[in-house]
N, C-alpha and C positions, 0 to 999 in steps of 0.2 A: 546380341543377347545380353541380358543383364546379370545381376548378382546371382540369380539361380543357376546360371550355366557354368558349373564347375567342371563338367566333363562331357564329352560328346555323347549324344544319345545312343549311338550304336557301338560305343566303345567297350562296354563291360557287360558281362552277364550277371545275373543276380548272385551267382556263386562268388563273384568278386567283391560283393558288398559284405565286408567283414567287420566284426566288432573291433573297436580299437583304432579306427582311422583317426588321423590327426584332425583336431577341431580347432579352428581359429577363433579367438575371442572377438566379439563385435563391439566391445565397450571400452576400447582404449587400453592404456598401459596397465599391466598387471604388476602389483606390488611385489618387491623382492622379499622372499621369506628370510627371516633371520636364521643364522646358523647356530642352533642350539639343540640340545637333546630332544628327541621326539616326545611330544606330550599331547595326548588325545583329549579332546573336549567335545561334549555333546550337550545340546539344549533343544527344547521344543518337542513336539509330537507330530505324528503323521496322520493324515486323513485320506481315506480311499476316495479318489475322484469318481470312479465308476459308481460307487454307492451314493455319493453326493449328487451325481447327475441323474440318478434314477437307475443306474446299474446297467450292465450288460454288454456295452459295445467294446469295452477294454481299451478305448482310444486314449483316455486319460488315466493316469496311474496314481500319483501321490501329490500332496500339497503340504507345505510347511514341514517337510521332512526335517528330522533333527539336524542341528548344526553339528558337524563332526569335522575335526581337524587332527591329523596326525602328521606333524612336521618331520620330514625326513632329511632336512638340511642338517649338515654336521658331518661326522666321521663315517666314511665309507671305506671299503676295501677296493684297491685299485691295482691294475697291472697293464702294461702294454702287451701286445701280442693278440692271438686269436685262437680260440678253441671252442667249438660248439658245446662241449661238455660243461663249460663254465656257466651255462644257463641253469643247470640243475640245482635245486635247493639243497641237495645232499653233497654238493662239491665242497671240499675243505679248502677254504681260502685264507687260512690263518697265516700263511707265509707271504701274502700280498702286502703291499704298502698300505698304510693308513693315509687317507686323503680327505680333507675337509671340503665339502661342496656346499654352495657353488664354488667352483674353482676357475682358474684361467691359466691355460697352458703357457700364455705369454710370460707368466710369472713363476713357472715351475721348470723342472729339469726337461720337460717335453717341449720347450719353446721352439726347438728346431726339429721336432718329430712330426712326421706325417705318416699315419698308418692306423692300425686297429688298436683299441684299448677296451678294457672291460671295467665296469664299476659294479660292486655288489653291496647290498645292505640287508642284514637280517634284523627283524623287528617283531615285537609282539603286539597283537591287537587286543584291546579289552574285550570283555564279553559284549556280544552284539547289543547296541542300545535299542531300547524298545522303539519299534516303528521304523527302524532303519533297514532298508533293503540293500543288497549289493548293487542293484541298478542305480541307486542314488549316489554311488561313490565314483569320483573321478580321480584317476592316478595322474597327478600333474608332475611332469618332469622338467618344468621350466624351459630353458632354451639350451640347446646342445649344438656344438660346433664339431662336425658338419652333419653327419647322418647317424641314425640310431635304429636299433631294434630292441624293444624292451620286453622282458619276461617277468612274470609274477608267478612265483611258486612253480617255475619250470614251463609255464604256458606263455606263448607269445601274445601280448595284449595290444601291440601296436608298433608301427615303424614309420619313420619319416625320413625323406631323402632316399638315396640309393647308394649301395656299396659298389666298389669296383667289381667287374670292369665297366659298369654303366654308372660310374660315380655321379651323384647329383647332390650338391650341397643344399642343405635346408637349415643353415645356421640361424636364419631369421624366423623360423616357424616355431610357435609355442607348442610344446608337447602336452596334450591332454588325451589320455587313453581311458577306456571304459572296461574294467574287468568284467568278464561274464559272471552270471549268477553262480554261486557255489565255489568260486575260486578262492575267495578270502577265507582264512582260517581265524574266525573270531574266537578270542580267548586262547589263541595259540601262536606258534611261530610262523612267520612268513618271510620270504626272501624275494627281493627285487634285484634283477640282474640286467644291466644295460650294456649291450654291445654297441660301441660307437666307432666311427671312422672319421679321422680328420684328414682332409685332402690338401689343405693349404691354410696358412695363417695360424690362428690360435688353436683352440680345441677345448674339450671338456664341457662341464656344466657351467656356463658363464653367467647365468641369471636364473633366479627362482620365479615362482614358488616351487618347492620340491616336496611332495608328500601326497597323502590321501586326504581328499576333501569331499564333503557332501557338496552338492550343487549350491545349496544355500550359503555355505561358507565361501565357495569360490565366487559367488556373486558379490559378496562383501569385498573380497580381494580385488574384484574388477571394478569396484566403485558403484555398483547398482544396489542401492538401499531399498529394501522391500519389507512389507509386512504380510502376515497371513491373509489369504483370501477368505471371504465368507462363503458359505454353501451356495448362496445365490450367485455370487461371482463365479464360483467353480462351474455351476450349471451353465452360465453364459459362455464361458470359455469352451467347455466341452461341446456345447451346441454349435458354436462357430466352427470348431475343428471338424465336427461331424458333418456340417453342411458342405464344407470344402471337400471332405473325403467322399461324400455321396455324389457331389457334382462331377468330380473327375472319374469316379468309379462307376456306380450304378447308372447314373444318368447318361454318361458318355457311351455306354453299351448300346444305347438306342438312338441318341441324338447329340451329335457333337456341338451343334449350335446352342441347344438348350443347356448342355453341360457348361459351355463357356459363359453363357449368361448367368447361370446359377452360381458359378464360382465368383464372377465379378460382383454379384449382389452381396458377397460377404466382405467387400472392400469399401472403406470410406471414400467419399468423393475426393478428399484431400490425401489419399493414401500415398506415402512415399517411404519405401523400404530399401535402405542401402542403395540408393540410386534408381530404384524401380518406381516410376510413376504408375498410375493406373493404366495409362496407355501402353507403357512398355511391358507391364505385367500381362496385359491382355494379349499382346503380340506373342509373348513367350508361351502362354498357355495354349494359344491357337496353334503355334508351331508344334507343341507336344501332341495335341490332339490330332494334328494332321499326320503325325508319324506313328501313332499307336491307336489301337481300338479303345483303350481306356488307360488311365493312370492311377496307380495305387499310391496314395499319399499316406505315408507311415510316420506317425509320431510316437516316439518311445522315450522312456525315462523322463516323463513330462511332470513338471511342477507348475502350479498356478499360484501366483502371488500378486501383490499390488504394489506399485511404485509410489513414490512420494507425491506424484501429481494425481494419484487416484486412478491411474490406468491399470487395467488387468494386464499382467505380464505372464505369458506362457513360455516357460523355460523348457525347451524341447530339443530332442535330437531327431531331426526331420530328414526323411529320404523320399525320393520320387522314383517310382518303378513303372516303366512303360510296359504294357501288356499288348502283344501283337494278336492278330486274328487267330493264329494257331496256338495261342496260349503261352508262347515263349515270352519270358520276362527279361528286361534289360534295365540296368541302373541308369536312369536319366541324370539324377543328381544324387551323389552318395550321402550317407548319413552325416549330417553336419549340425552342430549345436546352434540353435537360433533362439532369439528372443522375439516373440510375437506380441504386439501391443494391441489391446482390444478396448474399445470404448464400452464402459459398463452400462451406459444408457441405451446404446443402440445394438451392441453386440457385433459391431463392424470392426474389421481389422484396420488399424490406423497406420501401421508401418512404424519403423523405429525413428524416422526422420533423422537418421545419422548424418553427420557431416564429414566423416572420414570412413571409408569402407573399401572393401575389395570387390572388384567387378571383373567381368570377363566377356569374351566374345569369340566366335569361331573365325579364325584367320585362314583365309585361302593362302596367303603368302607363307604362313608357317605350317599349314596343313594340320591344324588342330586348334584346340581351345587355348587362348592366350589370356593371361590375367593382367590386370592393372589396378592400381589404387587411385582413389579420387578423394581430394579434399574440397569441401564446399565451404564458402565463406559464411560468417555468422548470420547474415541477413537472408541467405538463400532459402532456408526452410520456412521463413516467415513471409516470403513473397511468392508470387505466382507468375509474374511477367518480367520482372527485372532481369536484365542480362548482364553477364560478367565477362571480363577478359580472362584469358587462360594462360597459365605457365606450364610448360612441359618440363619435368625434372628427370634427368637420366642418371642412373646409378653407375657404379664402377664394376670392375672385374669381380666375379664370384658373388655378385649381388643379385637382387631381384626387387620387384615392386614391394615385397613384404618387408624389406629392411626399413622402410620409412615408418611402418607401424611400430617397430622396435624402438626407433629413435623418438617416437612421440611427436611426429610432425604436426599433428593437429594443434597441439599445445604451442609448439614453436611458431607456427604461422599465425595462429590467433594472437600471440604476443606481439609479433611484428606488426600486425594490423593495428592492434590496440596502442602499442607504445612507440612504434617507429614510423607510423604514417604510411605503411605499405597499403597499396590499393586492395580492396576486397576483390579477390580473384579466385577462380577455380584452378586448382593445381592437380595435374595428372601425372602419375608415376608409372610409366610402362615397365614391363619386364623384358630386359635385354640380355639376360644370362651373362655369358662372357663373349658375346658376339660382336662387340665393338661397334654396334649400331650400323653395320653394313650388311649387304647381302653376300652370303658365302655358303659353303657346304655346312657350316655350323648353324645356319638359319637365316632366313630373309628378314632380319630385324628392321632394316631400313624401310623396305616396302611395307612391312606390317605397320610401322609407325606413321609413315607419310601418306600412304594410300588408303589405309584402313582405319587406324585408330583416330586420327584427327577428324575425318569425316564422321565417324561414329560419335565422337564426343560432341561435335557441333550439332548432330542430329538429336541426341537424347538428353543433353543438358542445355541450360539456358545460357549459351555462350554469345559473345559478340564475334561472329564468325568472319573476321577479316585479319589481315596481317598486322595492322596497326595495334590490334588488341590481342596479339599472340606472341609470347616470348618463350625462350628455351634456355634452361640452365642445366649444367651437368657437373658431376664430381668425378675426377680422375679419368677413367675410361669414358665416363659420361661427359666430361668436359671435351674430350676428343669428339664425341658424338654430337654434342650441342653445337660446336663450331662447324663441323663438316656438314651437318644437316642444315643448319641455319644459313651458312654461306651458299650451299647448293640450292636452297629454296627460299629466295627472297620474297617470292609470292606468298609464302606461308608465315614467315617470321620477320619481325622488325627489330627485335632486340635479342642479343646473344650473350650468354654469361658462362663462365667456367670457374670452378673452384679446384685448385690443385690439378688442373687439366693436363692430359698427355698431349700437349699441343705440338710436340715435335716427334711424336711416335707415328709409325704407320699403323694401320688396322691389323692387329695380330689375331685374326680369326680365320678358321678354316684351313685349307690346304696351302701349300707353297704357291700354287697357281692362283688361289683366291687372294692371298696376300699381295702377290705381284699385281693382280688386276685392280686391287683397291688401294694401292700405294699412293695414288694421287689424292686420296682423302686426308692425308696428313695436313692438319690445319695450317701449319706454317707454309707448306708447299702451296696450298690453295691461296693463301693471302699473297704470297709472292707472285702468283700468276694473275692476280686480279688488278684491275685498274683502280685508281682512287675513286672514280665515280661509282664503280660497282661496289666498292667497300662502304661508301657513304650511304648505301641503302639500309644499313643497320646501325644500332648503337651497341657498344661493347663494354664488358667488364670481365676481368680475369685476375686471379691471384695465385699465390703459392707460398709455402713456408720456406724460409731461408735454409732450413735443414731437411728439405724434402728428401725422402728415402730414394726417390727415383730421379732426383735432380730436375724435377719439373719447375723449380725456380729458375733454372737456366732457360727453359723453354719460355717461361713468362717474360724474362728479360729480352729474349730474341723476338718475341711477338711485339713487345713494346717498341723495340728498335725498328721493326718492319713497318708497323703502323705509323710511327712517328715520321719515318722517311717518306711515307706517302701522304703525309698531312691529314691522316684520319684520326679524329678525336676518339679517345677511349679512356676508360678508368681502369687502373690496375694497382696492385698492391703486393709487395713482398714484406713479410713480417716474421717474427719468431715463431717457430713451429715445425713439426715434421708432417709426414703424409698421414694425417689422422683426423678423426672427427673434432678433436680438441682444437685443431687449427681452423677448419673451414666452417663448422656450424656457427660460431660467433660472427662469421662474415656473411651469412646468408642474407641478412638485411641489406647488404650492399648490392647483391645481384638482384634481389627482388625489388630493391629501390630503383635500380636502373629500369626494370620492366615497368614499374609504377609510373615513373616520369614519362616514359614513352606512351603508356596508356592515357595518361591525363593530358598529354599534348594533343590528343585527338578525341575531344569530347563526343560522347554518344548520347543521342536523344532517347531517353528511356521511355517505354510505354507506360501509361498510367496504370496504377494498381487498382483492381476492384476493391470495393469496401470489404467484401468477404467472398469466399469461393462457395457458390451454391452447393449445399449438401455437405460441406466439409466441416469436420469437428476437431480440427487441429489449429492452434493449441487447444487441448481439451480443457474445458472448464467444469 
């Protein structure tokens, strides 16, 4: 399954579809808000989409809503501990500490504190600006380490991650919540209260923006520059959304084949949306229709604007609801903010043609939906047959695929390709939680990656599907995984790299029995047991900071000695630095350079590109 599949079809009832679910941005890095006193600003006017479209269906709501910004970065009230009563707007917090946010617990008295804490901020809203509805407001809480539940005027508006006893870190998830209509006190006092839990490492609000924003203002922060849509463009957008809704709803009640065909007629021949090609989207819709009698496609808080290329952009919160024969409804895909791009000439959906995005699939090994991120190289979206090598990049403990979005990996890899001669490659970022990339009671992460994700990537993206054009890099725990997986599977990988890797650690996942069973995956142990001929199946790179907090520099020295004794060529480096991004990120060009040399040593005969894709309108002119 593709980008649509964020949750299993049978997993949630409609009652579980609540306002305020965390929404991930699709447009790259979000700018950090400056820490100054709140200042609200508004510009522009609103237009009713239903009126512009001829009225009646309620599918579209507003366009060109006023730009509104209330910056809430700055001084908040703060305390450690936990009490549900602290969510109340009537609670007296004058005895709490003053804390300037964004903050970083690594630099405060909480540097060694793991546990609950609360932040509160009282603020006044101006009188409601003309044309601005509550539905147009997003409560952005930036990035929080690790989990949170956020209350506005005493009402829970969203939560991300999970508190103990089922702790789940979501330090890399941006918080964007949607207050329900009527909750904001325009012209009066409001209180936002954030209950958060830090399970390891830092803590607090470590990055903005933090405040209340209209969607128009948030688009600006996300780097999507737009102008107001004309009434004709609004009609086109509403008509496209209505055709999609009707196909999966009314038409599906009588004929699933006709429903699928009708939906596909709304997509451009060159459609590509966050990894979904037309063919992949067709398979996803067919699977939905095989599971349900019909599907309710719900768009809310919708705004229609135009980007600088002239494409119609529908900024919407979209959910997919499956309806069974007995009328029972299930959330197929929960409410998620999306940007739908529509050709103003044809009314067909073009897709975002994104080059870094979050994807997902149903994993039998893990027993549920697994997420991963994908980076596509610059020429991918302008070609249709060209194939690319693949690099798999594995994260460390308490990480996930989402952490690469926070780091801005698209910009980093683009720069390496442009300035450092790194080969244009697809980069895949799996989610391994803290499972050490092995199979254990904590999850079958190794089987998920090796047996499911790699074949999926080769099936749905234009890869060169052989070992000579597939490399693997890991950071910290991920370095352990890249070496143990790469060494175990020479039929899949030809180049192996590690940054600050746990090369002398066993896999510390699961029960004591699991750890004993997986002890042989310690990279140094594996290398020691292999012959020189076996080791020569790969090329190698590894590094570590000389002040590494876990002494992984000693592991790197030991790996150098082992490979040298066996006469196996390798690249390695020890340099100034600790176990931190500041050490390894500047070294990424070295590991990707290793993979690039391996790829180029095995030239691939590329198929000829067609002059144009029949029926495709991208890039739109």
